[in-house]
N, C-alpha and C positions, 0 to 999 in steps of 0.2 A: 459330556464325557464324565465317566466315573472311573476311579482308580481303586484297585483292590490288591491284595497280596499276590504279586506276580502276574496280574492281568490288567488290561485296559479295555474298557467297554464304552461303545458309543451308541447313543439312542436318539431317535427323533423326539421332538417335543411331545408327541402323543404317547411315547413310551416304547415304540417299536425299535427292536434292535437293528442297527445299521452296520455295525462292525464290532469285531471282538479280537483282541490279541490275547490269546489264552496264556501265553508264556512270555512275560517281559524279560528279555534276555540282556537288556542293556543295563546302564548304571542306575543309581538311586535317584529317583525323581524328586526335585525340589519344588517345581511350580509348573502348572499347565496354563496355557492361555491361547487366545484366538487372534489371528491376524485380521486385517481389514478385508482380505480376500477369503476369509473363512477357512484358513488352514490352521491346524493344531500345532502349537509349539510345546514341546516337552523339554524342559530345562533340567539337566542333571547336575549332580553335585560336583562333577569334574569339569564343569563349564561347557560341556557339549550340549548343543541345542538341536533336537531332532524335529523335523517338520513332516507332518502327515496331512493328507487331505481328509475330507469329511468321512471317508469310508475306511480310515485307518490304513491307507496305502502309503508306504514310505516314499517321500519325495527327495529329500536331501538333508544334510546336516552341516553345521558349522561350529566353530569353537570360539569361546569368549577370551582366548588368550592363554599363553603358557603359565602365567602367574597363578591362574585358577587351579591348574593341575596340582600345585604344591599346597595351596591353602584351602581349596575346595570352596563351594558356594554355600553360604549360610542362608541367604534369602535372595529372592529374585522377583521381578515385576515385569509384566508386559504392558507397554504403553503405546499410545497412538499420537502422532503429530502430523503436521502438514507434509512431512517427508515420507511418512509411511508408518509401519509398525516397528517399534523398537523394543529392546530388551535391556534391562538394568539389573546388575547383580551386586551383592555385598559379599565379599570374600572373607575367609577366616582370618585374614590380616586386618579386617575392618576397613577395607578400602573399597570404593565404589568404582565400577566400570560399566560402560553402557555403549550400545550401538543404536543410533537413532533410526536406522533403516536397515532391516535385515536383508533386503534385496540389493543393497549397495553397501556392503559391510565395511564400516570404518570404526574400529574400536577406539574408545576414549577412556583413559584412566583419569578419574577425577582427583582433585587435590586431597591431601590427607587431612583428616579432622584432628586437631590437636587434642591429645589426651583421651582419644576414644579407645577404650579397652574392652568394650562389650557392645553388642548390637544396639542401635538406637531403639527407643521405645516405639517410634513410628517414623516412617519416611515416605516421601512421595516424589514422583518425577513430574515436573511442570515444564511448560513451554511458553515462552514469552519472546516476542519480537524475533522469531525464528531461532531462538537460542534455547537449548534444553538444559535444565538445571535440576539439581537434587536438593530438596528441603528435608531436613531431618531434625528430630527432637531428641535431645539427650538431657534427661532430668528436666530442669526448668529452662534450659537454653535451646535456642533454635539456631541452626547453622544452615547457610546457603552455599552450595557448591556450584560454581560455574566452570568454564573451561580453564581458567587460570588461577582461581583463588578460592579460599574458604573464608567466609565472613560470618560473624556472629550477628544475628538479628535481635535487636533489643526489643523487648515487649513493654508497653506502657505499664507502669506500676508493678512490674515483675510478677504478673499473674502466672498461675500454673498453666502448663500446656498439657491437657488431658492428664493432670496429676491430682494430688490430694492436698487439701489445705491442712493447717495444723489441727483443725477440729475433726478431721476425718471425712468431712463432706467433700463431694466431688465438685470441683470448679473447672469450667471449661471456658477458655477465651477463644473466640472464633473471629478471625479477621475477615474482611470482605472477600468474596469469591468471584473470580473471573475465569479461573482455570480449574474446574473441579476434576478430580480423578475418579476412578471406578472402585476404589477400595476404601473410601471413607477418610483417607488422609488428604485433606483439602486445605489449600492455602492460596493466597494471591499476593501480589506485590503492589504497593509496599505494605508489609505487615504492621507498620506502625499505626495504621488506621484500624481502630477496633470496631468490628461490626456489631457484636453484642456480647454480653457476659451474663451468665445465669448460674444459679446455685441449685443443685438438685438435692433431694432428701436421701438419695441412694448413696451408700457409703462405699460401694465398690466401683472401680473404674469401668466405663462402658466397654462393651464388646465391639461395638461398631459405631461409626459416626459418618454419615454421608450427607451431601447437599441435596436438597429437594428444590428443583427449579420450578418456578411458578410463571408460566407463560402469560397469563392474563394480567396480573398485577405487576409483573416484572420485579417482584420482591423475592428475596432469598430466605430460605428456611433451612434449618439443620435438623436431621432426624437422628436421634441418639438411641441406641438399643442396648439394653441389658438382657439378662437371661429371659425374663418374662415381663419386661416392661419396655414401652416405647414412648419417647418424648419428642415432640415437635417444637422447636424453638425458633422464633423469628426476631425481628427487631423491636418487638414490644416487650413489656415487662411480664406478660403472662405466657404460659406455655400450655400445650395440649398433651395429655397423657392417655395412653392406651395400655390395656393389660393383654398380654399375649398368652394364648393357651399352651404353646409349646415353643421350644427353641426355634428361632427364625434367623434368616439371613437376608440382609438388605441389598438390593441391587438398584442403584440410581439410574434413572432414565431421563430423557430430555424434557419430560413433562410430569415427572413424579418419581415415586420410589416403589419398587416391587418388594413385597414381604413374602418370602418363600419359607415354607416349613415342610416337614415330611408329609403332611396331609392336606395342606392348603396353599393357595396362591392368591394373595390380595394385592391391591394396587392403591397406594396412598397418593392423592393428587389434589390440586386445587379445583374447586367446583367452578366450571366455566360460567361466565356471566349470564349467558342465555338460560342455562339450567337453573341458576340461582334466581333469576327474575321470575321464572315460570313456577318453580316448585316451592319457593319460600312461603311461610305461613302468611295467610291473608294478603297475598300479593295481588296488586291491581295492575300489574304490567299487562300490556296488550296481548302478549303471548299467553299469559295465564288466563285472561278472560276468553280468548279464542278457544283454548283447550276446554274450558268449562262450557262454552257455548256448544261445542261439538258434542260433548257428553250429554248435555240437556237435549240436544236435537235427536240423539239416538233414543232418548226416553220419551220423545214426542212432547216435550215440555215447552211452554211458552217462554220460559226463562232464557231459552236459546236466543230468541229475538231480542230480549232485553240486553243480554250481553253483547250481541252484535251491534245494536244501536249505540251502546255506550262506546264501543271501539270506533264506529263510524263517525260519531259526533266529534271525536277527538282527531279524526283523520289519521288513525294509526293502524288501519287494517293491513297495509303492506308490511309495516314493521312487525305486526303480530305474526303474519305468515312467515316472515324471515326468521323470527325468533324460534318458532316451532321447528322449522327446518334445521336450523343450526343446532338446537338442543337435541334433536334426534340423533345427530352424529356422535354426540358425546355419551349417549346412553348405551349400556351393554346388554340390557334385557330387551329381546325382540318385541315383547308385548308393549313396553314403554315406547320403543321406537315407532311401532305401528300407531299407537295412540297419538303421538305427536304429529306423525305424517298425515293421519286422517284429519287432524285439526287443521293442518296447513292446507290440505286439499279442500276442506270445507270452506276455509276462508278465501281461497283463490276464486271460488265460484262467484264471489261478490265484488271482485276487482276486475275492471276492464283492462284487458291487454297486460295481464301480469306475466312477465317472462318465465317460462316453465323450466329453463335450463337448470337453475339451482335445485329445483325439486327433483327433476329427473336424475341429475348427477348424484344427489344424496341417496336416492333409491339404489342406484348402481353401486355406490360406495358401500352402503350398508349390506347389500347382498353379498359382496365380496368379503367384507369384514366378518360378517356372521358365519360365512362358510369356513374361513381359515381359523376362526376362534373355536370352531367345533372340536370336541375332544378327539375326533378321529384325525385331525390335522394338528391342532394344539399350538397355534401361533397366536398369542394374545396381543396382537397389535392394538394400539389405541388410535383414535381418529387423528390425533396430532402427529403420530408417527407414520401414519399410513401414506401421506403424500410423498414421503421420502422413498417408499417402495413403489409408488405408482408412477413416478417420474422415469421415463425411459432412459434419461441421461444417467440415472443412478444404477443402471444395470438391472432393471426389473425383469428383463427377459433372459437373464443369464442362466436360469435353471428351469426345471419343469414347473415349480411353484410360481416363478415369475411369469412364465408364459401363460399359466392359467389365470393369473391376476389380470394381465393385459387382455386376454380373451374375454374374461368376464366383464371388462369395462368396454368392450366393443371398440378397442383402440384401432386406429388405422393400421393397415398391414405393414406400412413402412416402419412403424414403431416397434414391430415385433421382431425379436432377435431369434435366429435359428438356435 
């Protein structure tokens, strides 16, 4: 969805126009967001929330309370919990109100923050033990709002929270994360435990800060973005820095971070173990040797037999085949996928009774993934995200695209939804 002066425009990932509201006749929009059921939420400054479907067809509306009519909405966030999709707002009186489930609307006015005279520098909605709370930063202080009270969260050694030190360098203290949010304002409880601290050479505050989850190592990292610089910080003393060609926006995913700009779409993620074992320099992993053996076989070189014998002598040929199959799933380039699958197929020929299910399933999965990643469809799913869409229990057949995925996988007819 994109918003312009007086109009609202909806497009598919490939750029095709799906809907257009040429004349926005309602109030001033403060925030747009999506529900778990893919409805569009339009939050206005008078507290009215309008709900549209994917084709910009109006469904219903609701209000965030009478207080908002007088004080208006300064900021708003759409969040997701186990209850459903919720909406949180900050009013002109610097009070927070939220609804944890828009389908079963129950408004809650959060306790007042003492001395709050201007909007906080950052705030986030978190969920813990089925309780929704608001965490906000005012200067160097952190406040925690629950159903009944406002408490000050003490930070060890009084470090800055996304602020500046006396020398002008930017210091960021990041507590451990169990409940990451979608806008880069992340925290977990208890904040007294310090996850990491780093000092950057950039003297301006960051534009965005999001968590980067790492499924393989189960370690956490934080991606910090400035105008043309990106920094990845973990629990080590060193960090990784990238230079950006243009202004970008970070979108955290369950297995990495998407970096979106006007002209490009990149994905920052941890290298899977199978890919790392095969492609690292001078690797002697069984998958790496099998890949080299297959390449030498195509050249009709006797080195292919030497590589195969080395794998067989260690009795690692089944592991080599499995490594190549797994690594193929994490690759985005079809040529690399084919190379790895050819190596796996080559290795299978020398194994008695190797179960073919994993190889066949990977070929099916990659065929679907490559099809939906094509620019004409434009859904850049990763292999880690794909099983969530493949599972019929997740509603894979709820739309034409979902039915196509199920059909491409040759799923049983009972799993296909009308």
